[in-house]
N, CA, C and O atoms as a GROMACS GRO file, in nm:
protein
  260
    1MET      N    1  -3.290  -1.281   0.100
    1MET     CA    2  -3.223  -1.190   0.017
    1MET      C    3  -3.290  -1.076  -0.023
    1MET      O    4  -3.243  -1.039  -0.130
    2ALA      N    5  -3.380  -1.004   0.016
    2ALA     CA    6  -3.389  -0.918   0.029
    2ALA      C    7  -3.335  -0.828   0.153
    2ALA      O    8  -3.362  -0.709   0.168
    3ILE      N    9  -3.294  -0.867   0.198
    3ILE     CA   10  -3.189  -0.782   0.304
    3ILE      C   11  -3.031  -0.728   0.217
    3ILE      O   12  -2.981  -0.616   0.210
    4HIS      N   13  -2.997  -0.829   0.173
    4HIS     CA   14  -2.882  -0.786   0.090
    4HIS      C   15  -2.979  -0.697   0.004
    4HIS      O   16  -2.977  -0.585   0.055
    5ALA      N   17  -3.057  -0.698  -0.098
    5ALA     CA   18  -3.057  -0.580  -0.195
    5ALA      C   19  -3.107  -0.443  -0.107
    5ALA      O   20  -3.089  -0.341  -0.174
    6ARG      N   21  -3.149  -0.424  -0.010
    6ARG     CA   22  -3.160  -0.319   0.073
    6ARG      C   23  -3.062  -0.280   0.110
    6ARG      O   24  -3.051  -0.158   0.100
    7LEU      N   25  -2.974  -0.334   0.155
    7LEU     CA   26  -2.839  -0.325   0.224
    7LEU      C   27  -2.709  -0.222   0.082
    7LEU      O   28  -2.621  -0.136   0.082
    8GLU      N   29  -2.761  -0.285   0.018
    8GLU     CA   30  -2.641  -0.290  -0.135
    8GLU      C   31  -2.735  -0.138  -0.144
    8GLU      O   32  -2.668  -0.036  -0.130
    9THR      N   33  -2.819  -0.129  -0.156
    9THR     CA   34  -2.890  -0.019  -0.205
    9THR      C   35  -2.850   0.068  -0.094
    9THR      O   36  -2.775   0.159  -0.128
   10LEU      N   37  -2.883   0.064   0.039
   10LEU     CA   38  -2.819   0.167   0.101
   10LEU      C   39  -2.701   0.233   0.124
   10LEU      O   40  -2.667   0.350   0.145
   11GLU      N   41  -2.648   0.125   0.114
   11GLU     CA   42  -2.445   0.138   0.121
   11GLU      C   43  -2.445   0.187  -0.001
   11GLU      O   44  -2.368   0.282   0.016
   12LYS      N   45  -2.492   0.194  -0.169
   12LYS     CA   46  -2.450   0.294  -0.271
   12LYS      C   47  -2.503   0.455  -0.236
   12LYS      O   48  -2.432   0.553  -0.261
   13LYS      N   49  -2.682   0.469  -0.155
   13LYS     CA   50  -2.662   0.591  -0.137
   13LYS      C   51  -2.638   0.648  -0.012
   13LYS      O   52  -2.706   0.739   0.034
   14HIS      N   53  -2.503   0.575   0.069
   14HIS     CA   54  -2.443   0.617   0.155
   14HIS      C   55  -2.319   0.665   0.050
   14HIS      O   56  -2.273   0.774   0.082
   15GLY      N   57  -2.270   0.617  -0.042
   15GLY     CA   58  -2.159   0.640  -0.040
   15GLY      C   59  -2.190   0.801  -0.160
   15GLY      O   60  -2.128   0.906  -0.142
   16ALA      N   61  -2.266   0.787  -0.244
   16ALA     CA   62  -2.353   0.942  -0.266
   16ALA      C   63  -2.323   1.005  -0.201
   16ALA      O   64  -2.240   1.086  -0.241
   17LEU      N   65  -2.356   1.012  -0.090
   17LEU     CA   66  -2.381   1.103   0.032
   17LEU      C   67  -2.248   1.167   0.070
   17LEU      O   68  -2.227   1.285   0.101
   18GLU      N   69  -2.155   1.055   0.062
   18GLU     CA   70  -2.011   1.118   0.112
   18GLU      C   71  -1.961   1.160   0.003
   18GLU      O   72  -1.860   1.229   0.021
   19GLU      N   73  -1.991   1.146  -0.101
   19GLU     CA   74  -1.923   1.227  -0.231
   19GLU      C   75  -2.020   1.387  -0.241
   19GLU      O   76  -1.952   1.480  -0.285
   20GLU      N   77  -2.109   1.409  -0.219
   20GLU     CA   78  -2.226   1.531  -0.212
   20GLU      C   79  -2.159   1.613  -0.095
   20GLU      O   80  -2.133   1.729  -0.124
   21LEU      N   81  -2.122   1.566   0.051
   21LEU     CA   82  -2.065   1.602   0.173
   21LEU      C   83  -1.936   1.657   0.130
   21LEU      O   84  -1.911   1.775   0.151
   22HIS      N   85  -1.832   1.561   0.058
   22HIS     CA   86  -1.698   1.578   0.041
   22HIS      C   87  -1.752   1.694  -0.103
   22HIS      O   88  -1.667   1.629  -0.164
   23LEU      N   89  -1.786   1.755  -0.165
   23LEU     CA   90  -1.815   1.858  -0.248
   23LEU      C   91  -1.879   1.983  -0.129
   23LEU      O   92  -1.831   2.089  -0.090
   24ALA      N   93  -1.948   1.945  -0.111
   24ALA     CA   94  -1.983   2.059   0.004
   24ALA      C   95  -1.880   2.113   0.101
   24ALA      O   96  -1.850   2.229   0.128
   25LEU      N   97  -1.845   2.020   0.136
   25LEU     CA   98  -1.698   2.075   0.194
   25LEU      C   99  -1.606   2.209   0.137
   25LEU      O  100  -1.571   2.320   0.179
   26ASN      N  101  -1.591   2.127   0.019
   26ASN     CA  102  -1.477   2.212  -0.057
   26ASN      C  103  -1.507   2.320  -0.135
   26ASN      O  104  -1.425   2.403  -0.173
   27HIS      N  105  -1.636   2.320  -0.163
   27HIS     CA  106  -1.722   2.449  -0.210
   27HIS      C  107  -1.746   2.534  -0.134
   27HIS      O  108  -1.816   2.482  -0.047
   28PRO      N  109  -1.723   2.682  -0.102
   28PRO     CA  110  -1.775   2.793   0.011
   28PRO      C  111  -1.913   2.824  -0.059
   28PRO      O  112  -1.970   2.926  -0.023
   29SER      N  113  -1.958   2.764  -0.132
   29SER     CA  114  -2.084   2.866  -0.122
   29SER      C  115  -2.229   2.767  -0.077
   29SER      O  116  -2.347   2.800  -0.070
   30TYR      N  117  -2.160   2.636  -0.051
   30TYR     CA  118  -2.247   2.564   0.058
   30TYR      C  119  -2.261   2.602   0.215
   30TYR      O  120  -2.166   2.594   0.292
   31ASP      N  121  -2.377   2.639   0.250
   31ASP     CA  122  -2.406   2.658   0.394
   31ASP      C  123  -2.394   2.579   0.478
   31ASP      O  124  -2.367   2.463   0.447
   32ASP      N  125  -2.412   2.622   0.628
   32ASP     CA  126  -2.353   2.512   0.695
   32ASP      C  127  -2.449   2.423   0.737
   32ASP      O  128  -2.427   2.320   0.801
   33THR      N  129  -2.605   2.482   0.684
   33THR     CA  130  -2.738   2.395   0.673
   33THR      C  131  -2.740   2.264   0.620
   33THR      O  132  -2.771   2.156   0.671
   34THR      N  133  -2.696   2.298   0.496
   34THR     CA  134  -2.701   2.225   0.375
   34THR      C  135  -2.626   2.086   0.448
   34THR      O  136  -2.668   1.972   0.467
   35ILE      N  137  -2.486   2.157   0.480
   35ILE     CA  138  -2.358   2.042   0.516
   35ILE      C  139  -2.434   1.952   0.626
   35ILE      O  140  -2.427   1.830   0.607
   36ASN      N  141  -2.498   1.992   0.726
   36ASN     CA  142  -2.555   1.943   0.827
   36ASN      C  143  -2.641   1.909   0.792
   36ASN      O  144  -2.650   1.806   0.858
   37ASP      N  145  -2.754   1.914   0.712
   37ASP     CA  146  -2.842   1.829   0.672
   37ASP      C  147  -2.793   1.664   0.570
   37ASP      O  148  -2.831   1.547   0.585
   38ILE      N  149  -2.684   1.736   0.460
   38ILE     CA  150  -2.611   1.601   0.427
   38ILE      C  151  -2.573   1.485   0.511
   38ILE      O  152  -2.591   1.365   0.493
   39LYS      N  153  -2.485   1.586   0.662
   39LYS     CA  154  -2.478   1.457   0.734
   39LYS      C  155  -2.558   1.388   0.824
   39LYS      O  156  -2.537   1.278   0.876
   40ARG      N  157  -2.681   1.487   0.844
   40ARG     CA  158  -2.756   1.385   0.917
   40ARG      C  159  -2.828   1.286   0.858
   40ARG      O  160  -2.871   1.192   0.924
   41ARG      N  161  -2.857   1.305   0.683
   41ARG     CA  162  -2.894   1.215   0.621
   41ARG      C  163  -2.775   1.086   0.620
   41ARG      O  164  -2.804   0.983   0.681
   42LYS      N  165  -2.678   1.092   0.569
   42LYS     CA  166  -2.555   0.993   0.600
   42LYS      C  167  -2.560   0.946   0.715
   42LYS      O  168  -2.521   0.829   0.723
   43LEU      N  169  -2.592   0.992   0.806
   43LEU     CA  170  -2.581   0.944   0.945
   43LEU      C  171  -2.703   0.846   0.948
   43LEU      O  172  -2.685   0.726   0.971
   44ARG      N  173  -2.828   0.898   0.925
   44ARG     CA  174  -2.932   0.810   0.921
   44ARG      C  175  -2.893   0.685   0.826
   44ARG      O  176  -2.892   0.576   0.882
   45LEU      N  177  -2.866   0.687   0.708
   45LEU     CA  178  -2.875   0.558   0.631
   45LEU      C  179  -2.772   0.471   0.734
   45LEU      O  180  -2.804   0.359   0.774
   46LYS      N  181  -2.645   0.536   0.772
   46LYS     CA  182  -2.533   0.392   0.844
   46LYS      C  183  -2.629   0.367   0.941
   46LYS      O  184  -2.654   0.249   0.916
   47ASP      N  185  -2.718   0.405   1.058
   47ASP     CA  186  -2.780   0.356   1.122
   47ASP      C  187  -2.876   0.244   1.075
   47ASP      O  188  -2.902   0.147   1.146
   48GLU      N  189  -2.933   0.266   0.941
   48GLU     CA  190  -3.008   0.152   0.902
   48GLU      C  191  -2.908   0.042   0.860
   48GLU      O  192  -2.922  -0.076   0.891
   49ILE      N  193  -2.806   0.093   0.784
   49ILE     CA  194  -2.691  -0.045   0.736
   49ILE      C  195  -2.690  -0.127   0.843
   49ILE      O  196  -2.724  -0.245   0.852
   50GLU      N  197  -2.632  -0.029   0.950
   50GLU     CA  198  -2.631  -0.098   1.136
   50GLU      C  199  -2.711  -0.170   1.136
   50GLU      O  200  -2.684  -0.290   1.130
   51ARG      N  201  -2.812  -0.135   1.143
   51ARG     CA  202  -2.962  -0.231   1.177
   51ARG      C  203  -2.940  -0.344   1.097
   51ARG      O  204  -2.888  -0.440   1.154
   52LEU      N  205  -2.965  -0.355   0.987
   52LEU     CA  206  -2.976  -0.443   0.895
   52LEU      C  207  -2.848  -0.531   0.881
   52LEU      O  208  -2.844  -0.652   0.859
   53ARG      N  209  -2.776  -0.469   0.892
   53ARG     CA  210  -2.640  -0.611   0.932
   53ARG      C  211  -2.618  -0.665   1.061
   53ARG      O  212  -2.533  -0.749   1.090
   54GLY      N  213  -2.724  -0.594   1.160
   54GLY     CA  214  -2.731  -0.676   1.266
   54GLY      C  215  -2.852  -0.775   1.236
   54GLY      O  216  -2.825  -0.877   1.300
   55GLU      N  217  -2.940  -0.788   1.187
   55GLU     CA  218  -3.089  -0.837   1.148
   55GLU      C  219  -2.962  -0.963   1.063
   55GLU      O  220  -2.942  -1.083   1.084
   56MET      N  221  -2.917  -0.895   0.994
   56MET     CA  222  -2.890  -1.070   0.893
   56MET      C  223  -2.737  -1.139   1.003
   56MET      O  224  -2.711  -1.259   0.996
   57SER      N  225  -2.665  -1.059   1.081
   57SER     CA  226  -2.610  -1.186   1.182
   57SER      C  227  -2.682  -1.238   1.247
   57SER      O  228  -2.670  -1.357   1.278
   58GLU      N  229  -2.786  -1.155   1.288
   58GLU     CA  230  -2.910  -1.246   1.349
   58GLU      C  231  -2.955  -1.359   1.286
   58GLU      O  232  -2.945  -1.464   1.349
   59THR      N  233  -3.005  -1.362   1.168
   59THR     CA  234  -3.027  -1.437   1.084
   59THR      C  235  -2.962  -1.530   1.090
   59THR      O  236  -3.015  -1.626   1.146
   60SER      N  237  -2.836  -1.545   1.043
   60SER     CA  238  -2.729  -1.640   1.010
   60SER      C  239  -2.712  -1.714   1.160
   60SER      O  240  -2.715  -1.836   1.169
   61ARG      N  241  -2.700  -1.651   1.241
   61ARG     CA  242  -2.684  -1.747   1.375
   61ARG      C  243  -2.801  -1.864   1.381
   61ARG      O  244  -2.799  -1.986   1.402
   62MET      N  245  -2.904  -1.766   1.353
   62MET     CA  246  -3.095  -1.880   1.389
   62MET      C  247  -3.035  -1.989   1.299
   62MET      O  248  -3.050  -2.106   1.334
   63GLU      N  249  -2.969  -1.961   1.186
   63GLU     CA  250  -2.976  -2.061   1.068
   63GLU      C  251  -2.881  -2.143   1.147
   63GLU      O  252  -2.943  -2.235   1.200
   64LEU      N  253  -2.796  -2.144   1.166
   64LEU     CA  254  -2.695  -2.226   1.201
   64LEU      C  255  -2.774  -2.326   1.376
   64LEU      O  256  -2.727  -2.430   1.422
   65ASN      N  257  -2.836  -2.286   1.404
   65ASN     CA  258  -2.913  -2.347   1.545
   65ASN      C  259  -2.984  -2.410   1.499
   65ASN      O  260  -3.062  -2.475   1.567
   0.00000   0.00000   0.00000
């Protein structure tokens, strides 16, 4: 269940970054460097989420065998 909790936390952080990115893109006071940083952090989280989902799928398959 630790993976589930970690996944939930990462998904919340990803959603918060999505909101932050939306705000940044709609306000000219944000510079490109800041926007790119948000995008990079969001992508890192997405990669981690996908990795954990893969681990969960693999664990589920192993339990079925």
